[in-house]
C-alpha positions in Angstrom: 0.0 0.0 0.0 2.8 2.4 0.9 4.5 1.6 -2.4 1.3 2.3 -4.3 1.0 5.7 -2.5 4.6 6.5 -3.4 3.9 5.8 -7.1 0.8 7.9 -7.0 2.6 10.8 -5.4 5.4 10.5 -8.0 2.9 10.4 -10.8 1.2 13.6 -9.4 4.5 15.3 -9.1 5.4 14.6 -12.7 2.0 15.6 -13.8 2.2 18.9 -11.9 5.7 19.5 -13.3 4.5 18.9 -16.8 1.6 21.4 -16.4 4.1 24.0 -15.0 6.4 23.6 -18.0 3.5 23.7 -20.5 2.3 27.0 -18.9 5.5 28.8 -19.8 4.9 31.4 -22.4 5.7 30.2 -26.0 7.6 32.2 -28.7 5.4 34.4 -30.8 2.5 36.8 -30.1 1.6 37.3 -26.5 -2.0 36.3 -25.7 -4.1 38.9 -27.5 -0.7 40.5 -28.4 -2.2 42.0 -31.5 -5.2 43.5 -29.6 -7.6 41.7 -31.9 -9.9 41.2 -29.0 -10.9 44.7 -28.0 -12.9 46.2 -25.2 -16.7 46.1 -25.0 -18.3 49.3 -26.0 -19.7 49.6 -22.5 -16.1 50.0 -21.2 -15.2 52.8 -23.6 -15.9 56.5 -23.8 -15.3 57.3 -27.5 -11.9 55.7 -28.2 -10.8 56.0 -24.5 -10.9 52.7 -22.6 -12.4 53.1 -19.2 -12.1 49.6 -17.8 -8.9 48.4 -16.2 -9.3 44.9 -17.6 -11.4 45.9 -20.7 -8.9 44.6 -23.2 -8.6 40.8 -22.7 -5.3 39.5 -21.3 -4.1 43.1 -20.5 -4.3 45.3 -17.5 -4.5 49.1 -18.2 -3.9 52.3 -16.3 -3.8 55.9 -17.3 -5.1 57.4 -20.5 -5.4 54.5 -23.0 -7.2 54.6 -26.3 -8.3 51.6 -28.4 -7.9 52.4 -32.1 -9.6 50.1 -34.6 -8.2 49.0 -38.0 -7.8 51.8 -40.5 -9.0 54.5 -38.2 -7.3 57.8 -37.7 -8.0 60.9 -35.5 -7.4 64.6 -36.0 -4.3 64.6 -33.7 -2.7 61.4 -35.1 0.1 61.5 -37.6 -0.8 58.3 -39.3 -3.7 55.8 -39.4 -3.6 52.3 -38.0 -2.9 49.9 -40.8 -5.8 48.0 -42.3 -6.1 44.6 -40.6 -4.6 45.8 -37.4 -5.9 47.2 -34.1 -3.9 49.5 -31.8 -3.7 50.9 -28.3 -2.5 54.4 -27.9 -0.7 55.2 -24.6 -1.5 58.8 -23.6 -0.3 60.6 -20.6 1.3 58.3 -18.0 -0.5 55.3 -19.5 0.6 51.7 -19.0 -0.5 48.3 -20.5 0.8 45.2 -18.8 0.4 41.5 -19.0 1.3 38.7 -16.5 3.6 36.0 -18.0 4.7 32.5 -17.0 8.4 32.2 -17.7 11.4 30.1 -16.8 13.7 31.5 -14.2 17.3 32.4 -15.3 16.2 32.2 -19.0 16.8 35.1 -21.4 13.8 36.5 -23.3 13.4 39.3 -25.8 10.3 41.4 -26.3 9.4 42.7 -29.8 6.7 45.3 -30.4 5.5 47.3 -33.4 5.0 51.0 -32.5 4.8 54.4 -34.0 4.6 57.9 -32.6 1.2 59.5 -33.1 2.0 63.2 -32.4 4.9 65.5 -33.1 6.3 65.4 -29.5 9.3 63.4 -28.5 7.9 60.0 -27.4 9.5 57.3 -25.3 8.4 54.0 -23.9 9.6 52.4 -20.7 9.5 48.6 -21.1 10.0 46.6 -17.9 10.0 43.4 -16.1 10.7 44.2 -12.5 13.4 45.1 -11.5 14.7 45.5 -15.1 13.6 48.2 -17.5 14.6 50.0 -20.7 13.7 53.5 -21.9 13.2 53.3 -25.7 13.0 56.5 -27.7 10.8 56.2 -30.7 11.3 59.7 -32.1 13.4 58.7 -35.0 11.4 56.9 -37.7 13.4 54.3 -39.6 10.8 53.2 -42.2 8.6 55.0 -44.7 5.5 53.6 -43.1 6.0 55.3 -39.8 5.9 51.9 -38.0 9.0 50.2 -36.6 9.5 47.1 -34.6 11.5 47.6 -31.3 13.2 45.0 -29.1 14.2 44.7 -25.5 15.5 41.8 -23.4 15.3 40.6 -19.8 16.2 37.7 -17.5 13.4 37.0 -15.0 14.0 36.3 -11.3 10.7 34.6 -10.8 8.4 32.2 -12.8 5.6 34.8 -12.8 6.4 38.3 -14.0 4.6 41.4 -15.2 5.6 42.8 -18.5 4.8 46.5 -18.6 4.9 49.1 -21.4 4.6 52.6 -20.1 4.4 56.0 -21.7 6.5 58.3 -19.5 5.3 61.5 -21.3 3.0 64.2 -20.0 1.6 66.3 -22.8 -0.9 69.1 -23.0 -3.0 66.8 -25.1 -3.5 63.8 -22.8 -4.1 61.5 -25.8 -0.7 62.2 -27.4 1.5 59.2 -27.1 2.8 56.1 -29.0 0.7 53.6 -30.8 1.3 49.9 -30.4 -0.2 47.3 -32.7 1.6 44.0 -31.7 3.7 42.6 -28.9 5.6 39.2 -29.0 8.2 37.3 -27.0 11.1 35.0 -27.9 13.4 32.8 -25.8 17.1 33.6 -26.3 20.1 31.2 -26.0 23.0 33.6 -25.3 25.8 30.9 -25.1 25.6 30.2 -28.8 29.0 29.6 -30.4 30.0 28.1 -33.7 32.7 25.5 -33.3 36.1 27.1 -33.8 34.8 30.6 -33.6 35.7 32.8 -30.7 32.9 35.2 -31.5 29.6 34.5 -29.8 26.6 34.5 -32.1 28.8 35.5 -35.0 26.1 34.4 -37.6 23.5 36.5 -35.7 21.1 33.5 -35.8 20.1 34.4 -32.2 18.0 37.6 -31.9 14.6 39.1 -31.2 11.4 37.9 -32.7 10.7 39.2 -36.2 7.0 39.5 -37.1 6.5 37.4 -40.3 4.3 40.1 -42.0 6.7 43.0 -41.5 9.4 43.8 -44.1 11.3 46.2 -42.0 13.2 44.0 -39.5 13.6 44.8 -35.7 15.4 47.7 -34.1 17.9 46.8 -31.4 18.4 49.7 -29.0 21.6 50.8 -27.2 22.7 47.9 -25.1 25.6 48.2 -22.7 27.6 45.7 -20.6 25.3 45.6 -17.6 22.1 45.1 -19.7 20.7 42.0 -21.3 20.9 42.2 -25.1 18.1 41.0 -27.5 21.1 40.3 -29.8 23.0 37.8 -27.6 26.8 38.4 -27.4 26.6 41.9 -28.9 26.4 45.4 -27.4 25.0 48.4 -29.3 27.0 51.4 -28.4 25.2 54.7 -28.9 23.4 57.5 -27.1 20.1 57.0 -28.9 20.6 55.2 -32.2 20.0 51.6 -33.1 21.0 48.8 -35.4 18.5 46.7 -37.4 18.1 43.0 -37.1 16.9 41.5 -40.5 15.9 38.1 -41.9 16.4 36.3 -45.2 12.6 36.1 -45.7 12.5 39.9 -46.4 16.1 40.8 -47.1 19.4 39.7 -48.7 21.5 38.0 -46.0 25.1 37.0 -46.7 24.8 33.7 -44.8 22.1 31.8 -42.8 18.8 33.3 -41.9 19.7 36.5 -40.0 22.1 39.5 -40.2 22.5 43.0 -38.9 22.1 46.2 -40.9 23.9 49.3 -39.6 21.3 52.0 -40.4 22.6 54.9 -38.3 26.1 55.7 -39.6 28.9 56.7 -37.3 26.4 57.4 -34.4 26.3 53.7 -33.5 28.7 50.7 -33.2 28.1 47.0 -33.0 30.5 45.7 -30.4 31.5 42.4 -28.8 34.0 41.8 -26.0 35.7 38.5 -27.0 37.0 36.5 -24.1 40.1 34.3 -24.1 42.5 36.2 -26.4 46.2 35.9 -25.4 48.4 39.0 -25.4 51.1 38.7 -28.0 49.2 36.1 -30.0 48.0 36.7 -33.6 44.4 36.5 -34.6 42.3 36.8 -37.8 38.9 38.4 -37.9 36.8 37.6 -41.0 33.3 38.9 -41.9 30.9 39.7 -44.7 29.7 43.2 -45.7 26.8 43.6 -48.1 23.4 45.2 -48.8 20.0 44.1 -47.8 18.4 44.2 -51.3 16.3 47.1 -50.2 17.3 49.7 -52.8 20.1 51.1 -50.7 22.5 52.3 -53.5 26.0 53.8 -53.1 29.1 53.3 -51.0 28.4 51.3 -47.8 31.7 51.6 -45.9 32.3 49.7 -42.7 35.1 50.5 -40.2 36.3 47.5 -38.2 38.4 47.6 -35.1 40.2 45.0 -33.0 43.0 45.6 -30.5 45.2 48.3 -32.1 44.2 47.5 -35.7 41.6 49.2 -37.9 40.3 48.3 -41.4 37.8 50.1 -43.6 35.9 47.9 -46.0 34.1 49.6 -48.9 31.2 48.0 -50.5 29.5 49.6 -53.6 25.9 48.7 -53.4 23.4 48.5 -56.3 20.6 47.8 -53.8 19.9 44.4 -55.2 21.7 42.2 -52.7 25.3 40.8 -52.6 28.2 41.0 -50.3 32.0 40.8 -50.0 34.3 39.4 -47.4 36.6 41.3 -45.2 39.7 40.3 -43.2 41.5 42.0 -40.3 44.6 40.4 -38.7 45.8 41.7 -35.3 47.9 40.9 -32.3 46.0 40.7 -29.0 47.0 43.2 -26.3 44.8 41.7 -23.5 42.9 38.6 -22.5 39.8 40.3 -23.7 39.6 41.9 -27.2 36.9 44.4 -28.2 35.6 43.8 -31.8 33.8 46.8 -33.3 31.8 47.3 -36.5 30.8 50.9 -37.4 29.3 52.2 -40.6 31.2 55.1 -42.0 28.0 56.6 -43.5 24.3 55.9 -44.0 21.7 56.4 -46.7 18.0 57.0 -47.1 15.9 55.2 -49.7 12.2 56.0 -50.1 12.3 57.7 -46.7 13.7 54.6 -45.1 17.1 54.6 -43.3 19.5 52.0 -44.7 23.1 50.9 -44.4 25.6 48.1 -44.8 24.8 44.6 -43.7 27.2 42.7 -41.4 27.2 38.9 -41.1 29.3 35.8 -40.7 31.8 37.1 -38.2 34.6 34.7 -37.3 37.6 35.1 -35.0 40.3 32.5 -35.0 43.8 32.3 -33.6 46.7 32.0 -36.0 49.4 29.5 -35.4 
């Protein structure tokens, strides 16, 4: 009898564990992450949502509007795309959702947003105690919509993801529009065999919405902050790099790459561990264009230890790439590898620049 009870207890423990695992959020849209299920008319006053839990799966506070597909208002700079619904975060407004996650696992959040008024607009994205303040003043696409990313590492299995408009404007409705929010699990310890650079093929990165041709913006990420682009830091005051995929762009190798869209104002950086002072190393990489009509010279400056190399790539805007090589002697047990665009271009009101991919670092004998 005692043995039977032990087997029953073990079975229940396994069953409960399986349920707990299955409850962890999956990659892709959050529940009602596209706001398709909107509030009941009884919980709205015009476009303003009056109920705290009026939008299914979300909790609201502050001045939140629900904007239906294709609709625009007199104070909005652009309409909501046909087929999409949006929330507009006005003065001190927040939307948040409770998520089941795995502790000590890295996650990235992707969301499609646009500014709706002329004022400078920022969003504070947080999972307590971590947060990121993302400026959305610069528009990188000709549609007015961009996808932004942010990463976190949860301390608990249940967390609140919050997106908060920090602005206080004379018009309380002025604030960013959001039409979709998604999540993706990251695996930051990704190395290719023989390559000292982590995530050198950029296959690990934030979720890219399948129906968006403009990639994902990765904001400034410094050493003490989790990166949605594992292994890499984005060094800038306010500018970003763009994470792109082979479904919508030309990518030198594999399925993902990075486009340097902000010129000299931003650098793509990795601190490579394990270099030996006095030893020689070779850094190789690909530079190309994203097949997005970006025509002209797309120069990339590359730095490692005390060496620098400029690689010029003349783009016709139709795809293609060339290989670059930089050899250097290490001066420390950690070597900073830097990629920086020497210029940037605009095509059809969309910022563009050189694509970097297939980064390898090997020690020379």
